[in-house]
C-alpha positions in Angstrom: 10.5 223.4 19.5 13.9 225.3 19.7 17.1 223.2 19.4 19.1 223.0 22.6 22.5 224.6 22.8 24.2 221.1 23.1 22.8 219.8 19.9 23.8 223.0 18.1 27.4 222.7 19.3 27.5 219.0 18.3 26.3 219.9 14.8 28.9 222.6 14.5 31.7 220.2 15.6 30.6 217.6 13.1 30.4 220.2 10.3 33.9 221.4 11.1 35.3 217.9 11.2 33.8 217.1 7.8 35.3 220.3 6.4 38.7 219.4 7.7 38.4 215.8 6.4 37.5 217.3 2.9 40.5 219.6 3.0 43.0 216.9 4.3 42.9 213.4 2.8 43.0 210.5 5.3 45.9 208.1 5.8 44.0 205.5 3.9 43.6 207.8 0.9 47.4 208.6 1.0 48.3 204.9 1.0 45.9 204.4 -2.0 47.5 207.3 -3.9 51.0 206.0 -3.3 49.9 202.5 -4.4 48.3 203.9 -7.5 51.4 205.9 -8.3 53.6 202.8 -7.9 51.3 200.8 -10.2 51.3 203.5 -12.8 55.1 203.9 -12.7 56.2 200.4 -11.9 59.4 200.5 -14.0 60.5 203.7 -12.2 59.9 202.3 -8.8 61.9 199.1 -9.6 64.8 201.2 -11.0 64.8 203.3 -7.8 64.7 200.2 -5.6 67.6 198.6 -7.6 69.6 201.8 -7.4 69.1 202.1 -3.7 70.1 198.4 -3.2 73.3 198.9 -5.3 74.2 202.1 -3.5 73.8 200.3 -0.2 76.0 197.4 -1.3 78.6 199.8 -2.6 78.7 201.7 0.7 79.0 198.5 2.7 81.6 197.0 0.3 83.7 200.2 0.5 83.5 200.5 4.3 84.7 196.9 4.8 87.1 196.9 1.8 85.3 193.9 0.5 86.4 194.3 -3.1 89.6 196.4 -2.6 92.7 195.1 -4.2 95.7 195.4 -1.9 98.9 196.3 -3.8 101.1 196.4 -0.8 101.3 194.9 2.7 100.9 198.3 4.3 97.5 198.8 2.6 95.9 195.9 4.5 93.8 197.2 7.4 95.0 196.3 10.9 91.6 194.8 11.8 92.1 192.2 9.0 95.2 190.9 10.7 93.7 191.1 14.2 90.8 189.0 13.0 93.0 186.6 10.9 91.0 187.3 7.8 91.7 185.0 4.8 92.6 186.7 1.5 92.7 185.1 -1.9 95.9 185.4 -4.0 97.7 184.3 -7.1 101.3 183.1 -6.9 103.8 185.1 -8.9 107.1 183.6 -7.8 109.0 181.9 -5.0 112.1 183.7 -3.8 114.7 183.2 -1.0 112.6 185.5 1.2 109.3 183.8 0.6 106.3 183.7 -1.8 105.4 186.6 -4.0 101.6 186.6 -4.1 99.2 189.0 -5.9 96.0 189.8 -4.0 92.8 188.8 -5.9 89.8 190.5 -4.3 86.3 189.1 -4.3 84.4 190.0 -7.5 80.9 191.3 -7.3 79.1 192.2 -10.6 78.7 196.0 -11.1 80.1 196.8 -7.6 83.6 195.6 -8.4 83.8 197.7 -11.6 82.4 200.8 -9.9 84.9 200.6 -7.0 87.9 199.4 -8.9 90.8 201.9 -8.8 93.5 199.8 -10.4 92.4 199.7 -14.0 95.4 199.8 -16.2 97.8 199.6 -13.3 100.3 196.7 -13.1 99.8 194.2 -10.4 102.2 194.4 -7.4 102.7 191.1 -5.6 103.1 191.0 -1.8 105.8 189.1 0.1 104.4 186.2 2.1 106.2 184.0 4.6 104.9 180.6 5.8 104.1 181.4 9.5 105.9 179.3 12.1 108.0 177.5 9.5 111.7 177.4 8.7 112.2 175.7 5.3 115.1 173.4 4.4 116.7 173.7 0.9 114.7 170.7 0.0 111.6 172.4 1.2 112.2 175.4 -1.1 112.6 173.0 -4.0 109.3 171.3 -3.1 107.5 174.6 -3.0 108.8 175.5 -6.5 107.4 172.2 -7.8 104.0 172.4 -6.0 103.2 176.1 -6.3 103.2 177.0 -9.9 102.9 180.6 -11.1 99.3 181.9 -11.4 98.1 179.2 -9.0 95.4 180.4 -6.6 96.1 180.2 -2.9 94.4 181.4 0.3 96.3 183.5 2.8 95.1 183.4 6.5 96.7 186.5 7.9 98.7 185.9 11.1 100.9 188.9 11.5 102.7 191.7 9.5 106.4 192.5 9.7 107.6 195.5 7.7 106.9 194.6 4.0 106.2 190.9 4.8 103.0 189.0 5.7 103.2 185.9 7.9 100.4 183.6 6.9 99.0 180.1 6.8 99.0 179.4 3.1 96.4 177.0 1.7 95.8 175.5 -1.7 93.4 173.1 -3.3 94.7 170.0 -4.9 93.8 169.2 -8.6 90.2 168.0 -8.8 89.8 168.3 -5.0 87.2 170.4 -3.1 89.4 170.4 0.0 92.3 172.6 0.6 95.4 171.8 2.6 97.8 174.0 4.6 101.2 174.3 3.1 102.7 175.2 6.5 101.6 171.9 7.9 102.4 170.0 4.7 106.1 170.9 4.6 106.5 170.0 8.3 104.6 166.7 7.7 107.1 165.8 4.9 110.1 166.7 7.0 111.0 169.6 4.7 110.9 172.3 7.4 111.3 172.9 11.1 108.9 174.7 13.4 110.0 178.3 14.1 108.8 181.1 16.5 105.6 182.9 15.3 106.6 186.4 14.5 104.3 189.2 15.6 102.1 187.0 17.8 102.1 187.4 21.6 103.5 184.2 23.2 100.8 184.3 25.9 97.9 184.5 23.4 95.5 181.7 22.5 96.4 182.1 18.8 100.1 181.5 19.5 99.6 178.3 21.4 96.8 177.0 19.0 99.1 177.5 16.0 102.1 176.2 17.7 100.3 173.0 18.7 99.0 172.5 15.2 102.4 172.9 13.6 104.2 170.9 16.2 101.8 168.0 15.6 102.7 168.0 11.9 106.4 168.0 12.7 106.1 165.1 15.2 104.5 163.0 12.4 107.5 163.5 10.2 109.9 162.7 13.0 108.1 159.5 13.9 108.0 158.3 10.3 111.6 159.4 9.6 110.8 161.7 6.7 113.0 164.4 5.2 115.4 165.9 7.7 114.3 163.3 10.2 115.3 160.4 8.0 117.5 157.9 9.9 120.3 155.8 8.5 119.8 152.1 8.4 121.3 149.8 11.1 124.2 148.9 8.9 125.0 152.5 8.1 124.9 153.5 11.8 127.2 150.6 12.7 129.6 151.5 10.0 129.8 155.2 11.1 130.3 154.1 14.7 133.2 151.8 13.7 134.8 154.5 11.5 134.6 156.9 14.4 136.3 154.5 16.9 139.8 155.6 17.8 141.2 152.0 17.8 139.8 151.4 14.3 141.5 154.6 13.0 144.8 153.5 14.6 144.6 150.1 13.0 143.8 151.6 9.6 146.9 153.9 9.8 149.1 150.9 10.8 147.9 148.7 8.0 148.3 151.6 5.7 151.9 152.0 6.6 152.6 148.3 6.4 151.2 148.1 2.9 153.6 150.8 1.8 
């Protein structure tokens, strides 16, 4: 019995599909081949994966300047200051203008050594001012005693003015996990007065938040009579009032002449 034309076409279609399948491996076979290659060259695959991961970290670190060491105030990106990023630093010295602090970037094994550009170059400290604070002479002496050279501090960036950074400076006490803000500390001890925040818009939330925080520390010193807010005793105030009295001065001069 002769085969129908439909069956003949079906057979041809199946035959053609089998030939194509034989010439082109299926997706399952491709996956199997890749898996077999990975098993046979496991060390190579691991090295490639590690290399790609390191390359990705390097690209990200370079783009956000994660491990970049800033040698000058002008090198700090504007977005760091706008976002009030905190930088780690090492105190070099304390001058009349403020603190001289060397930036210490975050260290990442391999990545830091690959991206480091300052090998063999001397460190260049940046000038840092305690934001919103006007130190008294006693306050400067206190800073000299409490911020030793090479001590690590954290700088919360507030604003930039020419070659100077205005920051909230924090340090950790000996054997303590917690850090305290030096700006607030000098105000709390009566060793400084609050001052306008340079480079911060007066109508911004940052301005009023910082001003409230610093003013609170200053009020504590004033209430407790610390530092520049220290008050004379009742006897000392009475003595000054008597000496300032015109009648008392007149009597003093009269008795002085009589004694002569």
